[in-house]
N, C-alpha and C positions, 0 to 999 in steps of 0.2 A: 657826210662826215662832219658838217658843220655842227650837228647836234652832239657830238661826242665831248665830254668834258676834258680839260687839259691833262695831259699824261702824268702831270705832278699829283694828280688825285690818287694815283696807283703806286706812290712811292714806297708803301710797305707790302706790296703784291710781289712775290717772286716772279723772275722772267727766266727764259721766255714763257709766256702764259696767254691763255684764251681769255678773252672779256667778252662778256654778253650784255647788251644795252636792252633791258627788259622794256623800258618804255617804247623804243622803237620796234622790238618784236611785236608788242601789243598793237601798235599802229599798223604793222605789216599784216598782222592777222585780220584786222578790220578791213584792210584794203583786199586781203585775198577774198574775204566774204563778199565784199561789195562788187567784185568782179563777176560773181555769179547771182547778183541781185539778193543777196542774203540767203539763198538756199543752199544749206549746208549739205544736202543730199548730193549735190552736184560736185562735191569735192572729195576726192581720195588723195590727200596729200602724201607725198613720198617722204619717209622719215630718214633717208639715208644721210641728208645733210647735217642733222643735228644730234640724232642718236640720244635724245634726252627725255626722260620721263616727264618732268615738269612741263615741258613744251607740249607733249601729248595731252596731258590733263588740260592745259590751257585751251586747246582745241576742242576736246571734249566738252568742256564748259560753255563753248560757242556752237554746240549741236553738231560738230564734225566728229563722226563715229565710225567711219571707215578710212583705212589707211593702206599705202602700198609700202613694202619694205624689200630691201635687197639681201638681207641676211636672215637667218633663223635666230640670231640674237636679238635684232630688231623686233622679229615677229614675238618674241617672248616678252620684250619690254613693252611692246603696244597692247598685247593681251593682258598683262598684268595691270595695266591702267585701267581695264575695262572697256576697251574697244569692242564694238559690235562685230566688226568684219575686218579681216587682215588678209591681203593679197601678197604673197610672197612672189615677187616679180623676177623669178629666176627658176630655171628648170631644178626640179627635185630628183637627184639620183643618187645612188650608193647609200651610204649610211644616213645621209640628210633626210632620206624618207622616214627613217625610224625615229629621227628627232623630231620631225614634223609631227608624226603620230602621238609622240609623247606630249607634244604642246597641246594637241587637240584633246588628249585626256586630262591635262592639268588645267586648261581653260575652257571647259565645256559651254560657257556662255558666248565664246567668241568663235565666229564661223571662219574657218581657214580655208584658202584656196591657193593654187600655184599655177605656174605655166606649163605649157606642153608645146613642143614643136617637132615632136619627132615619134613615130609609132613604137620605137624601142623605149623611149622614156615613158609613154603612155602605158606600155606593157609592164615596166617595171613597178609602176603605181598600182596597176590593176593586180599584179601578184602579191603585193605587199597588203593592200587594203581588203582582198579577198578573205583574209584571215584575222581581220581586224572588226572589233565590234564598235568602233568610232565612227565608221563612215556615214554617208559617202563624203569623200573629199571633193571640194570645188575645183573645176579645171577651167583655165582660160586658154584658149589658143593664142599662142604669140605671133603676131604679124609682123613680118619684116617689110617696112614700108620705105626702106632706104639705109638703115643703119648697117645691114649686112654683117651682123655679129650672131644674133640668134632670131628665131622666128621663121615663118614661111610665107611666101608671097600670096596674095589673095588669088584664089582659083581652086583648082582640083585638089591641091594638097589640104587646103582648109577644110574642103567638103569631106575628104576621107577621114581626117581627124575627127571632125564633128560627128560623123557617122559612127566612127569606133567609139568614141566617148559614150555615145547614146546606147551602145549594145553592152555596156558594163554597169551593173547595178551599183558597184563600188564607187562610181565616177559620177559626178554632176556637173553637165555643162553649164557654164556660167555666161561665157560670152567671149568677146574679142579684146585683146590687150594690143594697142597700136601706139607704140612709142616712137616719136619722130625726133629723136636726139640728133639727127643729121642736119635739121633745120636751125641754123644759127646765123643766118645771114644778117649783117648789122641793119641792112634796109628793111623796114616793117613791110613794105609792099611786096618785097620779094619773098619774105618768109610767108605771108598771107596767100601769095599765088601758089607757092608749092604746097601749103597746107590744104588748099582747096581741092587739089588734085588727089590728095590722100582721102579727104572727105568724101569725094565722089566714089571712090572705091569701096569705103565703108557702106555708104548708102546702097551701092549695086548689091553688095553682099547681103545687107539687111532686107532688100526686096525678096530675096530668095529665102532667107531664114530670119524671120522677124523677131524670134525669141531671144536673140542675142542681147546681153548687156554690152557696153562698150566702155573701156577705159582708155583715154586718148591723151596724148600730148606730154609735154614737159614744160619746163619754165619759159623758154623763149617764145613758145607758141600758145601760151596760156591765154594771152588777151584774144587771140583768135578763137580757140575752141570754147571759151567761156561765154563768148557773144554769138557765135556762129553755129552752134551745135546745142543739143539738149543732153549730151553725154556726161559721163564723169570725167573731170579733169585731175591729173595727178602732177601738178608741179612739186617740185621739191625745195628749190632754193629760195622762194619769196619770203618765207618766214624770217630768214637771216640775211639774204641777199649778199652780193660780194662786188667787188670792184670791177671784176671781169664783165658780170652782166650789168652793173650799173652804167658802165661806160658804153655798152652796145646796144642795150635796150632801154633807152631813156623813156620810151612811151609807157614802160611799165612802172607805175609809181610806187615803187618800194624803196625803203631806206637801208643803207648798211648797218646792221644791227650786231655785227660780230667784227672784233678786232684783236690783234695781238700786241701784247706788251713785250717791249724788247729794251734792252740797256746797251750803251756802248761800254765794251770791255776792254778795248785796246785803241791806241791811235798810232799806227805803225809809221806814219810819216806825216808831214805838214798838210797833206791834203787827202789823206786815208783815215777812215774811223771803221772800226770792227764791231758789228753788232752780235748778240748771243742768239741769233735766229737763224740756225742752221736748217738744212732740209730735214731734219728730225722734228721741226716745229711749224713748217709752213710747206704746202704742196709745192713740189718742185718739178712737175712734168712739164711746164712751159718753160719757154726760153728764159734765160737768166734775168733780162731786163723786164719780163713780165710776170714775175712771181709774186711780188709784194709792192705795195705803194707805201712810201714814207712821206706824208704830207709836210712834215716838218723840215724836210731836206728836198726842196723842190729840184734842186740840180743834181740830185743824186745819180751817179753812174756805177751800177754794180759790176764789180770787177771780180769777185770771188764768192763762191758758195759751196760750203762743206757740211759735214754732219752737224756741227756745233757753231759755225761761224758765217757771217754774212760781211763781206768787205765791201765799202763803198767809198767812191771818189767824190769829194765836194769840196767846194770853195769855202764852206762854212766850218770846215774841220776845226779851225783856230778857235771858234766861238762855242764849240761843243765840249762839254766837260766829260771826264770819265765817270761812269755810272750813271749818267744821265737817262732819263725814262723817254721813251718815244712810242707813239701808237703806229702800227703798221697794219695795212688793210689787205688781206690776202686776195689775189685775183681769183683763186678757186677755192671756194669755202669748204666744200665737201670733204675732199681728202685732208684738208688742214685740220678740221675738227676731229677727224679720226686719229691724228697723232697726238691729242691731249686726253687726259684721264679726267679733267674737270675744267669748269669755266668759272671765272669770277664774274659775279652778276653785279651790275651797277643800275640803280634805278633813282629817279629824281635827284641825280647828281651825287648820289651816295653809294659806298659800297655796301652791298647785301651779302647773302650767304653764297656759298660756292656751290654750284651744281656739278654732279657727277655725269660723264659722258658714259652712261651706264650700259649702252648697247654697242660699245666700242669693240669688245672681245667677241671671239666667236664661240658658239656653243659646240660642245664634244659630246659623243655617245655617252 
């Protein structure tokens, strides 16, 4: 946060607003590559954090040409930038299968794939692509290694799904998708110990079926997988980073490159100030005191948060003027970015162009 300019630089920028520090993004991108010794083929970054085409093109310029996405809108954005390979890390069911097929037709130079964790989902894909001339569609088996939301555990279920995929010419088996999002222990050694257990399970499966590609890990375990494996790593947050990861995972040398601009819109009492930073502008799934950091108000006590308002108690209230600009750093960047249509870019201490968060919306049939 020390690398950010003073909030006064943004005096002409409307608030609440999203700010992107391009110099720090570029630094984080180089740090991302350094973690895999410059081997861009080992990176499959998740784009859900930023959802912005210019950031995809920056990565393509560095040789990163395969990405992971959570939505079909993100898939369309990445393909439109010319990415070679897009993994939709989400089960494709219902009308989404038709939308995915449409993207395959629109962007024939991009290889698309998706996740499967259930024979019924596999059957839906088979039925749809049996009548398509665009196939085959790439399939990754989603592994449940501890999240318990999607995926199947290693063992018989993986074997049965893999065998079923091999019997369908419209489907092409790609490999294993292993997301360890439940590993967020602050202690690095604790995270490494748990990741090693998952690594052993992956290796055991590969001994029986060596043709699998592997996409593994998220941001908290990126340092482990990048150094302790040869597989594709799919961190999402490092390009922008955030206050939550920055305070918990200090061993990962990334800088916070995203912030929020907010202003004081009211002073209800001698020790209260109200900011225009409601939960329509910053992720609010965490407890009130952990949603955002205000470095300029070090004694801030958050007392109220609603759709358009954030009320803070501070002994500095008397020194704060109405309309004063402040920088706020979200604890969780991914859902925060999705709340904004665009971001104001700052580079070399100067305001630059505004970038659209162009994969923010959902695609429809």
